[in-house]
Structure formats: C-alpha cells, structure tokens
N, C-alpha and C positions, 0 to 999 in steps of 0.2 A: 428583410433584406432579400432582393431577388437572387435566385440561385446563381445567376450568371456573373454577378459582380465578383471579380477576383479579390482574394483576401491579401492583406499586406504580407510581404515575404518576411521570413525569419530564418536566421541561422541557429540551429538547435543542437545542443549537445546533451545526450542522455548518459548518465553515469551508471554503467552496469547493464548486463544483458542476461539476467537470471529469470526467476519465476515471474517477476513483474516487468523487468526491463524489456524482455522480448515482446510481450503483447503491446507495450507502450510504443516500441519502435515500429512494429508492424503497422499499427494504426496511424502513427504519425506519418509514415511513408505514404499512406493512402490520403490522409487529410492534406498533406503538403502539396498535393497536385492542385488543390484549389487555391494555392498561394504561390503563383509562378515566381521562380527565383529563390524559393526556399531551399535550404540545404539541411541535411540531417547527418549527424555524426554520433558515434558511440565511443565512450572512453572505456578501455579494457587494458588489463595488464598485457605486456608484450608476449608473455608466455601463452596467454589465452588467444591472442590474435593469430599466433603461429602454431596453435595446438595441432597435435596429430591424433588426439582422442576422437574417435569416429563421431560420436553423438554431438560433441561440441563443434567439430569441424563442419558438420551439416548446418548447424545454426549460424556459424560465421559465414559460410557460403551463401546461406539464405539472405543474411543481412547485406552482404556485398551485392547480391542479385537485386535487392531493393534500392540499390544506389546509395547505401549508407556508408559513409567514410569511417575508417578505423583510426582512433586516436590512442596512442600508447601512453599510459601513465599509471601510477600506482597510488590509489587513494589513501592507503595506510602508510606507505613508506616515503612517498614524496612529501616535501615540505609545503607549508601554506603558500609560500612565494612561488614555488614550482607549479602548484596547481592553479594559482591565480593567473599565472602567465598563460596556461592552457585555456582557462575559462574566458580570458579576455578576448579571445578570437570569436566569441559567439554572442548572440543577442539573448538567448534563453538557455539556461542550464536546468536540467531536470534530474533530481537525485533518485535513482532506482537501485542503489547498491545495498539497501537494507541495513540492519543493525549488526550484521555478521562481523563487520569490521570493528565492533566494540564501542564502548561508551563515549570515547573521545571523538570519534569520527564525525558525527553530525555537526558538532560545533566547529571542528576543523574545516569541513567543507563549506559551511555557511560563512565562516571568516574569509576563506579563499574567494568565495563568490562575491562578497562585498568588496574585497580588496581589488578584484579584477575589474570592477565597474560594470559587470554584466547588467543588461537592462532588466532582466526578470529571472527570478530564481524560484524553483519549486523544490523545497527541501524534501528529504525522505521523511514524510510524516503520514504516509498512507496507512492509517490505522485509526486509533480511537481519538476521542476529544480530550487531549491532555489537560487543557485548562479546567474543564469540568471536574476531571479527576483530581487535579490539584497536586501540589508538591507533597513529598513525603509518603507517597503511596507505596504499597508492597512491591511494586515494580520500579526499582530505582532508576532504570534506564529512562523512564518517562520524564524525570527531572531534567535529564540532558536535553530532551526535546523541548521542554519549556524554556531552557536557557537559549535555544536557537530562536524560538518565537520572540523572546525579549530582545535579542540582538537585532532581528529583522525589523521589529517595530520601532526600535530606537533610531532608525536612520530613514532617510527618504531619497536616497540616491538610486537604490536598486528596488524595483517592485518585487513583491513576493506573492505567491499563491500557495496555500496549503490545501491539500485534498484529503478530506477525512472519509475513510471507506469502511470503517469497522474492521472486523476480522475477515481474512480470506475465508471464503465459504468452506473450502476443503478442510481447513484447520479444525473447525468444530468437530469433524468426524475422524480426525487423526487418532489412532490408538494411543499415541504418546500424551495427548491432552486429557484422555480418560473421561471426557464428558459423555461420550457414547461408547458403551461397552458392548460390542456386538456379540462377544462370546457368551455373555450372561444376559443379553437382551435387556439392558438397563440403561436409562438416561440418568446420569448424575448431575442434577441441576445445581448450578453455581449460585449459592445464596438462597434462592427459592425458585419454585416452578413458575412463578409469575415474572421473575426477572427476564429482561429482554436482552438480545444481542443483535447488532446489525452485521450483516454478512454481505460481501461482494466478491465475485470471482475476479482473479487477475485479468482474465480476458475482457470482462466488462470494464474493469478499471482502466485497461489499455484503451479501449474504445472511447471512454468518457474523458480520459486525460487528454487524448488527442483533440477531442472536440473543444475542451476547455482552453487548450493552448492557442487554438486558432479562433476562439469565440469572439464575435463582435456584438456589441461593444466590448472592448478588451477587459478581461477580468484582472484586477490588480489589488494587492494589499488586502486580501480577504481569505476567509476559510470557505471552501466549497464542499458541501456534503454530498456524498453518494450513498446509495443503499440498493443492493440487489434484493435484500429482504430484511425485515426486522421481525424477529420471532421470539416468543418466550420459550423457555426450556420445556414447558408443558406442551406447547405446540410442536416442538421438535419431536417429542415422544409420539404424539398422535400422528404426525406426518410420517415417521418411520414405520408406524403400524400400517398405514395405508400403503406405503411404497413396498414394504417387505412382506406384508400380509402375515404378520405374526405380532403377538403382543409384547410390549416393552414395559418393564417395571419402572416406576418413577421414584428416584431416590434424591434426597436433598443433602448437599454438602454445605453446611452453614458457614458463615463468615468465620465464626469462632473456630470451627473444625479446621478450616483451610489455613487460618492464621497460625494455629498450633502446629499444623503439618509443616508450615514454612519456617517456624521458629526452630524446629528440629533439623531443618535442612536449608539454612538461610541463603545459600547461593544457587538454589535450584530454580532455573528460569521458568519452567512450566508452572511450578508451585506459586511463583510470584504472579504470573499471569492469571492463574485460577483465582487467587485471592482478590486481585483487582476486579475481575469480572463479577465475582460474587458480591462485591460492594454495590454493583448496579448503577454506578454513576459514570456518565461520559462514554459508555460503551454501546449505546443504542440511541437512535433518533428516528422520528416518524418519517416514513418514505415520502410523504406529501411535501416535505420541506427540501427535498433533494434536487440537485441539478438534473438528474435523469428524469425525475417525475415532471419537473417544470418544463423540460424540453421534450417530453413524451418520447424518450429514448428507451426502447425495450431492454430489460435486463433479466438475468437468470435468477429465479426464486430458489429458495432452499430446496423446495420440493422438486423443481425441475432438475436441479443439480443432482439430487439424490437418485432420481429415476435414471439419470444418465450414468451415474458413477457407482451406485451402491446396489444395483439390482441383483448382483450375484452373491451378496454377503448373507 
C-alpha cells in the first residue's frame, strides 16, 4: 500500500493509562495522523482526570497535549449498562486496565463491549497464550480470560483482536518474581534451564498495538502474537553474565517444588505465575511467527533492555 493513501478513520477509546495504556495512547496519537478524522479518547476515573498528584498530572497534561479526550467512568464500580453506554460512542475499544481490577472485570468489560455494539474490541489479554495453557492452571485468573475468549467467539456482531505479548520484559527481572536474584548472582529457572519465556516491553507493545489497530487489510477475529525476545532461562543467565560482567549461578525450581510452594500459600499471585511459567506451555513462541517480525518492525531484545536498565546492579 503506498505510504500516501490515507487510512480509514476510527474513533478509539483506550481503557486506562497505566504502564501499558500510556505507551498505547502515545503511539495511537502518532498513528492516527495517518487516518484523518480519527479521534482518540481515554477512559479514567474522575479522580484521576482531576488529580493533583504531580507525576500523574504530568501524564494527564501530556495526553491532553496529544489531543486525547478524557472520558470519566469507573470500570470497577459502574454497571455493565453504564459502561456499554460509554463504549457505544466509539468504533474501537482497547482494554489497557490490566487485571488489577480483579477477576470479574475482564468478563464485565467484554460483556459491556458486546452490549454497546462497538465495531471492534481489544480485550486486556496482553500476556500469555491462555488457550495453550488451558483451564485449571495454577493461575486461576487465566480461566477468566478464557471465558472472555469464548464469549467473543460465540458472537459475530463485534470484531475482536487479542494481542499476545508474553511477559513484560521488566517483570522477569523484578525482585518480587525471584527468577533473577541479583544479591546472590543466581538465576532461578522456572521448570528447567531449557524452558523459554517470551518477553516484550510495554513501549514496544504500544508501538505494535497502534500499528495493529490501523493495519490494512484490517485485522479481525484473531490472535496476533508479538515478541521482543524469546529466551530460555539458561540464556538469561548467560546474557546477565555478559551485561554485568560477573558470573551467575544457575538454579532450577522444578514444577513439583513450585506447586508445593503454592499449596502452602494458595492465594499468592506470584507463586501462581511461577508455577504456570514452570510448566512451559503457552508462555513462549518463536519470534519468526510474530507480527513485528513479519512486518520487520524493530523491537527491544532482553539483552538490549538489560544493558539500558540493569547496568548499575
């Protein structure tokens, strides 16, 4: 398609402006210029829109500066009917509010989207491949995501797009996840050193999501895979040795070990995630099959991220 052909206009509503919502909004604002007549809005709580918290105020001012409209609503406390009424004003609704709102919210938002008659819905599924993992996994939140997929597939009025990104790159290195123990220079491999994990940064997800939203021919009723990198835990240890110029011990936390740890602490979210990742299904895919690779869009590898963010550790 020649670069000069304008893209069809869309009115887009993004739910949330957090770690993922902000990069999605910034990139949509840029892409929307190629589709004259497009509008971009963000749904936030009234208290967030009028915040006096300096860091948050800077973000709100930035979004206003990009020409993004503010829409006040509450994803947790508003009813399905109230949300459907808001969503009905838009062509495309993109869920970037995460799972912080709890287990019931993904289904509530999907139900509101279908009820609104919105043309296209991107649910909050920026993560692993829930179908490959299947029902009844150690992370019970994933079943709620499968319920959403079933709901969307069972109708043909609203188009849907699911974007599978793997884990946010930074999360692999978070002290709370305990896969990388910087204090003891140890990588605790989940399941085995050969197990892989797909990683993508929120900034790259923002860039790629904006491209997917405006992509022609239009993407609909499908799962689109992204990957900044797909690495084994063994490769993570070697990469850290290169970047930090010191040796890392390689330790394996077996599935049995992690399942026992979860049994002793069954509501612990991080332990649920560790057990799922250790099982090694649906949490990694080859980069060759991804949208970014097929469109030759550059993304941040785990090593590039580490060099930029971990050099002082």
